[in-house]
C-alpha positions as CSV (number, residue, x, y, z in Angstrom):
1,M,-60.3,-16.4,-12.7
2,S,-60.3,-14.6,-9.4
3,Y,-60.4,-15.7,-5.8
4,S,-62.1,-14.4,-2.6
5,V,-60.1,-13.3,0.4
6,G,-60.9,-16.4,2.3
7,Q,-59.9,-18.5,-0.7
8,V,-56.6,-16.8,-0.8
9,A,-56.0,-17.2,3.0
10,G,-56.6,-20.9,2.7
11,F,-54.3,-21.2,-0.2
12,A,-51.4,-19.4,1.4
13,G,-51.8,-20.5,4.9
14,V,-52.2,-16.9,6.3
15,T,-55.2,-15.1,8.0
16,V,-57.8,-12.9,6.2
17,R,-56.6,-10.2,8.8
18,T,-53.0,-10.4,7.2
19,L,-54.3,-10.0,3.7
20,H,-56.6,-7.1,4.8
21,H,-53.3,-5.5,6.4
22,Y,-51.4,-6.1,3.1
23,D,-54.0,-4.2,1.2
24,D,-54.2,-1.4,3.6
25,I,-50.4,-0.6,3.4
26,G,-50.4,-1.1,-0.3
27,L,-48.3,-4.1,-0.4
28,L,-50.8,-6.6,-2.0
29,A,-53.8,-4.8,-3.4
30,P,-56.3,-7.2,-4.9
31,S,-56.8,-6.6,-8.5
32,E,-60.6,-6.7,-8.6
33,R,-63.6,-5.8,-6.2
34,S,-66.9,-7.6,-6.5
35,H,-70.2,-5.9,-7.1
36,A,-70.4,-6.0,-3.5
37,G,-67.1,-4.4,-2.8
38,H,-65.4,-7.7,-1.7
39,R,-61.8,-8.2,-2.5
40,R,-61.1,-10.6,-5.2
41,Y,-57.4,-11.9,-6.2
42,S,-56.1,-12.7,-9.6
43,D,-53.5,-15.3,-10.4
44,G,-51.0,-12.4,-10.6
45,D,-51.9,-11.4,-7.2
46,L,-51.2,-14.8,-5.9
47,D,-47.8,-14.6,-7.5
48,R,-46.9,-11.5,-5.7
49,L,-48.2,-13.0,-2.4
50,Q,-46.0,-15.9,-2.9
51,Q,-43.1,-13.6,-3.3
52,I,-44.1,-11.6,-0.2
53,L,-44.3,-14.7,1.9
54,F,-41.0,-16.0,0.8
55,Y,-39.3,-12.9,1.7
56,R,-41.2,-12.6,5.1
57,E,-40.1,-16.2,5.8
58,L,-36.4,-15.0,5.4
59,G,-37.1,-12.3,7.8
60,F,-37.4,-9.1,5.7
61,P,-39.4,-6.2,6.9
62,L,-42.5,-5.4,5.0
63,D,-41.2,-2.1,3.6
64,E,-38.1,-3.9,2.4
65,V,-40.2,-6.5,0.8
66,A,-42.2,-3.8,-1.0
67,A,-39.2,-2.1,-2.3
68,L,-37.8,-5.4,-3.5
69,L,-41.1,-6.2,-5.4
70,D,-41.8,-2.6,-6.7
71,D,-38.2,-2.2,-8.2
72,P,-38.8,-1.0,-11.8
73,D,-35.5,-2.5,-12.8
74,A,-36.2,-6.2,-11.4
75,D,-37.7,-8.7,-13.6
76,P,-39.1,-12.2,-12.5
77,R,-35.9,-13.9,-13.4
78,A,-34.0,-11.5,-11.0
79,H,-36.2,-12.5,-8.2
80,L,-35.8,-16.1,-8.9
81,R,-32.1,-15.9,-8.8
82,R,-32.1,-13.9,-5.7
83,Q,-34.4,-16.2,-3.9
84,H,-32.2,-19.1,-5.1
85,E,-29.2,-17.5,-3.5
86,L,-31.1,-16.7,-0.3
87,L,-32.5,-20.1,-0.1
88,T,-29.0,-21.8,-0.7
89,A,-27.6,-19.7,2.1
90,R,-30.4,-20.5,4.5
91,I,-30.0,-24.2,3.8
92,E,-26.4,-24.3,4.3
93,K,-26.8,-22.4,7.7
94,L,-29.7,-24.9,8.9
95,Q,-27.6,-27.7,7.9
96,K,-24.7,-26.5,10.2
97,M,-27.4,-26.0,12.9
98,A,-28.8,-29.5,12.5
99,T,-25.0,-30.9,12.6
100,A,-24.4,-28.9,15.9
101,V,-27.8,-30.2,17.4
102,E,-27.0,-33.7,16.4
103,Q,-23.4,-33.7,18.0
104,A,-24.8,-32.0,21.1
105,M,-27.4,-34.8,21.4
106,E,-25.0,-37.6,20.8
107,A,-22.6,-35.9,23.3
108,R,-25.4,-35.7,25.8
109,K,-25.9,-39.4,25.6
110,M,-22.2,-40.3,26.1
111,G,-19.7,-39.4,29.0
112,I,-17.5,-41.2,31.5
113,N,-19.2,-44.6,32.0
114,L,-18.4,-45.4,35.7
115,T,-20.4,-46.2,38.7
116,P,-20.1,-43.7,41.4
117,E,-17.7,-46.1,43.1
118,E,-15.5,-46.8,40.3
119,R,-15.3,-42.8,39.7
120,F,-14.1,-42.4,43.1
121,E,-11.6,-45.3,42.7
122,V,-10.2,-43.8,39.7
123,F,-10.4,-39.9,40.3
124,G,-10.5,-39.7,44.1
125,D,-12.2,-36.5,45.2
126,K,-11.8,-34.9,41.8
127,D,-15.3,-34.9,40.0
128,P,-14.6,-35.5,36.3
129,D,-18.2,-33.9,35.5
130,Q,-17.5,-30.9,37.6
131,Y,-17.3,-28.6,34.5
132,A,-19.2,-30.7,32.2
133,E,-22.1,-28.3,31.6
134,E,-19.8,-25.4,31.2
135,A,-17.7,-27.2,28.7
136,E,-20.7,-28.3,26.7
137,Q,-22.0,-24.5,26.6
138,R,-18.5,-23.3,25.6
139,W,-17.6,-26.2,23.2
140,G,-20.6,-28.2,22.6
141,N,-20.8,-27.3,19.0
142,T,-17.3,-28.2,18.0
143,E,-16.1,-31.4,16.5
144,A,-13.3,-31.7,19.0
145,Y,-15.8,-31.6,22.0
146,A,-17.9,-34.3,20.1
147,E,-14.9,-36.4,19.4
148,S,-13.8,-36.4,23.1
149,Q,-17.4,-37.4,24.3
150,R,-17.2,-40.3,21.6
151,R,-13.9,-41.4,22.9
152,A,-14.8,-41.1,26.5
153,A,-18.0,-43.2,26.2
154,T,-15.9,-46.2,25.2
155,Y,-13.2,-46.2,28.1
156,T,-13.6,-48.7,30.8
157,K,-12.4,-48.3,34.4
158,E,-9.1,-49.6,33.5
159,D,-8.6,-47.3,30.8
160,W,-9.4,-44.4,33.1
161,K,-7.1,-45.6,35.8
162,R,-4.3,-45.8,33.1
163,I,-5.2,-42.3,31.8
164,Q,-5.1,-40.9,35.3
165,A,-1.9,-42.5,36.3
166,E,-0.3,-40.9,33.2
167,V,-1.6,-37.6,34.2
168,D,-0.2,-37.9,37.8
169,D,3.1,-39.3,36.4
170,W,3.4,-36.3,34.1
171,G,2.6,-33.8,36.9
172,R,5.2,-35.2,39.2
173,R,8.0,-35.0,36.6
174,Y,6.9,-31.5,35.5
175,A,6.7,-30.4,39.2
176,A,10.4,-31.7,39.7
177,L,11.4,-29.9,36.5
178,V,10.1,-26.5,37.7
179,A,11.6,-27.0,41.2
180,A,14.8,-27.8,39.6
181,G,14.8,-24.3,37.9
182,E,14.5,-25.7,34.4
183,Q,13.5,-22.7,32.0
184,P,10.1,-23.0,30.1
185,S,12.1,-22.7,26.9
186,G,14.6,-25.6,27.7
187,E,14.3,-28.9,25.9
188,A,13.0,-30.9,28.9
189,A,10.2,-28.4,29.5
190,M,9.0,-28.3,25.9
191,D,9.4,-32.0,25.7
192,L,7.0,-32.3,28.6
193,A,4.7,-29.6,26.9
194,E,4.7,-32.0,23.8
195,E,3.8,-34.9,25.9
196,H,1.0,-33.0,27.4
197,R,-0.3,-32.2,23.9
198,G,0.0,-35.7,22.7
199,H,-1.9,-37.1,25.9
200,I,-5.0,-35.0,25.0
201,S,-4.7,-35.9,21.2
202,R,-4.3,-39.5,22.0
203,Y,-7.2,-39.8,24.6
204,Y,-9.7,-37.1,23.7
205,F,-9.2,-35.0,20.4
206,E,-6.6,-34.0,18.1
207,V,-4.7,-30.8,19.6
208,P,-2.9,-28.7,17.0
209,Y,-0.2,-26.3,18.2
210,E,-2.5,-23.3,17.7
211,M,-5.1,-24.8,19.9
212,H,-2.5,-26.0,22.3
213,Q,-1.2,-22.4,22.8
214,C,-4.8,-21.2,23.6
215,F,-5.1,-24.0,26.2
216,G,-1.7,-22.7,27.8
217,E,-3.2,-19.3,27.9
218,M,-6.3,-20.6,29.6
219,Y,-4.4,-22.5,32.1
220,V,-3.3,-19.1,33.4
221,S,-6.3,-16.9,32.8
222,D,-8.9,-19.3,34.3
223,E,-8.3,-19.4,37.9
224,R,-9.7,-23.0,38.3
225,F,-7.2,-24.4,35.5
226,K,-4.6,-22.5,37.3
227,A,-5.5,-23.9,40.6
228,F,-5.4,-27.3,39.2
229,Y,-1.8,-27.0,37.7
230,D,-0.4,-25.1,40.6
231,S,-1.7,-27.8,42.9
232,M,1.1,-30.0,41.2
233,G,3.8,-27.5,42.0
234,P,4.0,-23.7,42.8
235,G,4.0,-21.8,39.5
236,L,3.5,-24.5,37.5
237,A,0.6,-23.2,35.6
238,E,2.6,-20.1,34.3
239,H,5.7,-22.3,33.6
240,L,3.7,-24.8,31.5
241,R,2.0,-21.9,29.6
242,D,5.4,-20.5,28.5
243,A,6.6,-24.0,27.7
244,I,3.7,-24.8,25.5
245,L,4.2,-21.5,23.7
246,A,7.9,-22.3,23.1
247,N,7.2,-25.7,22.2
248,A,4.7,-24.6,19.5
249,D,7.2,-22.0,18.1
250,R,9.8,-25.0,18.0
251,H,7.4,-27.0,15.9
252,T,6.0,-24.4,13.6
253,S,8.6,-21.9,13.0
């Protein structure tokens, strides 16, 4: 049984031109020719084409495909094992990508569910969505980001007013602590750093100590975060960073 180039192209979902190219470079030479010189492909040729298309789908260059298929030490079972391993890895990667996309889609549908008037009432001139797009770009594929979006979508105006009041109260107490000359490694400063971590964990997402340490460094390195915390009191951003590091050491050492 043999097949014309047009039939094979139809079976495999490729163009006749592609089959001609594979023949020209010696990757897939048809086993037979008709009396008129036309290409005729055998079942064995179709098997080889299937192997070629599999490796091409995974991004292998044609020269590497040829080397794999023409390896004298390889047998059909070796190819099947290799293909199974590659497919398993590809499936795992695609599943992770699908999960990330689903989380991004879910997060996009959620957010702070307040009218413009209510937002102003709760946050004043501070826009809670000011860095929303940047946050999604930086952390949109993380479970922490998705969890924060899920929680935020459930909060009412009264919830947000309570959360904001806690932030304001914490800021006043921390500014007073800094103004009094309390060292970042002191008990009072570390306790407020722990309260800061607990606030984020309670209302947005769980913050392990290692992550909190990263946040502390960001509060100093990112000018916008530094400006936010320093607006509560001069030097507060660096003081908080040091208190967060000391508190993490206290709890993890």
